[in-house]
N, C-alpha and C positions, 0 to 999 in steps of 0.2 A: 535787933538782929537775933539775939539769943532767944527771944520769945517765939520767933518765927522759924527757928532752926528745925529742919526736917518736917515742917508742917505746911510750908507754902514755898512758892518759887520766888526767887529774888534775882533781879538782873542788875548787874553793876557794869558800867562801861568806863573805860579810861583810855586816854591817848598815851599813857605811859606804860612802858614794859615793867615787869615785876622788879627788875634790877633798879629801876628808877623810883620805886615806891619808898625807898629809904629816905630820899629827899623830902617826901611828903610827911612822913612820920618822924623823921629825925633820929631814929634809933634802929640799928640793924636787928636787934633781938625782938623788939616790939613788931617791926615790919614782918619778920619771919613768922611770928606767932599769928599775926592777923591774916597773912596770906595762907598759912597752913589751915586755918579755920575756914577761910573763904572758899578754898578750892576743894575741901573735903566733900565728896559726893557731888562734884560739880562737872558741868560740861563747859569746856573752854573753847572759845572761838577766837581766832586771830584773823582779822580782816586786813588784806593788803591791797595795794593798788591806789588809783587816784580817788580822792575824796569827791563824792558827788557834790557836796556843798561848796567846796573850794573850786571845783571845775566850773560850776554855774555862777559862782560869785563874780567872775569876770563880766558876764553878761549883765548883771545887775549894776555894776559900776559904770558901764558904758551907756546904759539906758537913761 
């Protein structure tokens, strides 16, 4: 990550909100530092609504 910082685009996806990232990293201070660096100069997108994959999963299970 550090070698690509401000030189290329990086896409990170997660199904967890920022508040839930502490569960992943286990420490509030580390999580805050990581998120601070990730969102610096970033565009954030939050997608809501029904999941395309989960919506169509039902048709795969019945086929």
